N, C-alpha and C positions, 0 to 999 in steps of 0.2 A: 583351639583358639582360647578357651577358659584357662587352659593350663598356662598359657602364655601370660596372660593377664594375672594370674595368682603369682607367678614367678618372677615377674618384671614390673609389677604394680602399674602397667600399662593401661592406659584409657583405650576403651573399644575403638574409638576413632583411630587412634594410632596403629592398632592391632590390624584392624580390616585395611589399613592403608599400606601395610606391608607389602612389599615385592619380594620375590624369592631371594633376591641378592640382598636383601637388608637382614637375612639370616646368613652371616659369613664367619669365617674362621680368622682369627687373628693370633698367630703364634699357635699355641697349644689349646686356645680356648675359642668357643663360638661367642658371638655377640648378636644382639639385636640392635638394628639402626631404626629408631622410632621417630617419625614425623609427627610431632606434637602440635598443640595449638599455637597459632601464631606463626607457623612456619619454621618452629625451632626443630632442630634435630637433637635427639637425646640418645646416647648409646649406652646399652645396658649388657654385662655379661650374661651369657645364658647359664641358668642353672643346669646342672647335669641332667636333671629329669627332664626339663624343658627341651634340652637339647636332644636327648633320646626320643622323645614323643615327636619332634619336628623332623628329625631324620627319617623316622618311620613314616610319617605323614607325607613327606616328600617322595620317598620311594615308592608308596603305595599309590600316590596320586599322579605319579610319572612326571614329576615336576622338577626334579633335581637339575635339570639343563635349562629351564625356563627362566633363566635368571631375571629379566626385566619384566616379567609378568607378574599378576597378582598372586600373592601367597594362599589367601583364603578366598575361594570362589563360590559361587552359587551351584546349587546341584538342582535340576529340574525335577519336581515331584519326588518320586521314590527311586529315582534312577540311581545306578550305581557308577555315575559318572559326573564330572563336574564341566561347567560351562568355562568359557574363557572371561566371563564377567566377574568383576570384582564384587565380593560381598559388601553390602552396607551395614551400618549401625542397626537399623530396624531389622534387616535379615538376621543378623547375629542374635538379636534379642529373641526373634520368633523361634530360631532353631533352639537356643538356650531353655525357652519355656516348653518347646516340644519334648526334648530330652528331660527335662525335669518332670514332667507330667508322667512321661513314660516310666521313669525310675520310681515313680511314686512319691516324689518330693514336692514340696510346695511351689506353686507357680508364682510366687510373690518375688522369687529369685529374679534377678537383673544383672546387666552386664556391670555395674558397680559392685556387686556382691563378690566378685572374683578379686577386684583390686582391694576391697575391705578385707577380704579373707587373707590375702597374701601380707598385707601391711600387719593386721592383727596377729597373724601367726609369726611374723618376723619379730614383732615387740614382745610376744609372749615367751620366745626363745632367745630373748636378751639383746636383740637388737635395739638401737635408739631411734629416738624420734629423728634426730638429724640425719641419721644415715637412711632411714626410711623416706626422709624428705628428699634426698639426693638420688635415690633410686626412682622414686617416683616422679621426680622433676618438679617438684611444687616449689613455687617462689617462696611460700612461708610455710612455718611448722604448724600454724593454725589450720592450713587446708589439709595436711597430713593427718592432724588430729581428728579431723571430720570422719577419717576412716579407720580409727582405732576403735576396735570393739572389745577391747580387753576388759573394761569395766561393765560389759553387759551381762556377764554372767554372775549369777548369785549362787554363791557356794553353801555347803551345809555348815561350814563354820559361821557364816554370816547368820544363818537361820538359828543357830543354836544361842546366839548372843540374845535372843528373845527370852529373858527370864522372866517368867510371870509366877 
């Protein structure tokens, strides 16, 4: 799920709202059909890494033929099985925080961290705000800029400007 948020800049609500058939092949490419705020549908091509991870997940979870069912489901306790119940935003956040803690990472991470990471990485690698806006499905570039963390990093070059 976090992988999908990073590679598609999708909101967590759109990701947990996906059904299995919302990850589909069109020609030689796979796509995600995201149901965004206000009932808008937004289709995004799947990055090859996201496609590989989702294919592996669908096979491991036994969901490849469950087309109209939830893509991301709850798992009771520490069971190695999924329920038929759709995961919600709060359950997704709890899962992310548990996994961050288990990995020794800050639990300040949240669902939006993945969207911001995807947009920031895209911009650092030469993408434009306009294209990021289109991928994220934002109405305004101002909204996209809220996720841009490219200016958060202080480099050694900037510190070396302190000439005392």
